[in-house]
N, C-alpha and C positions, 0 to 999 in steps of 0.2 A: 553481516550487514556492516558496510563501512561505517566506523564510528563518526565521521565527519559528516555523515547524511543528516541534513535537517528533517525531523520528522513532518514538520508542518509542509516541507515541499512534498513528501510522500503522501500524505492527506489530501494535499492540494489535486497532485496527479492521479490519485485513486478516484476522487470525485469527478474530475474531468472525464477519466476514462469510462465511468459509469454513465455518465450523462451522454457520451459519445455513443456507446452500446445502446442506450435506450433510443436515441435519434437516429440510428444507422438504419439505413432502407435495405440493406442485405443481411441475410443470416450470415455471412463470412466475415463482415466488418462487425456485426453485433459480436460475434464470437472472439474475434481478435481483441476487441477492447474489452470485453469481460475476462480474457486472460491476462490483459494488462492490469486490469483492477485487481485480479488474483495475485499477481505478481506484487503489485505495491501493498496488499493486504498481508502477504507472508512476511514481507520487510517491516511493514509496522508492527506486525505481532513479534517478530524478533527483536525490535527495538524496544518494545514495552516488556519483553521477558528479560532482557537483559537489564533495563531500569531496575524491574523487580529484584533482579539477583544482587545488583549494587547496592540497593536499598537495604536489603535483608543481611547484606555484609557489613552494613554501618551500623547496624543495631544489634 
């Protein structure tokens, strides 16, 4: 993940994708938004893992 990415942006986009998936009228649309949400989740998880690694290194 790009170190310059703001995790709040990722969290916001994840929530928007989940809301759009829930409101989608088509299966394809819902699946597309769910896929986007999973991608954001992966990036958020990577960000959190990197932060945990950095905290461990600092102690």
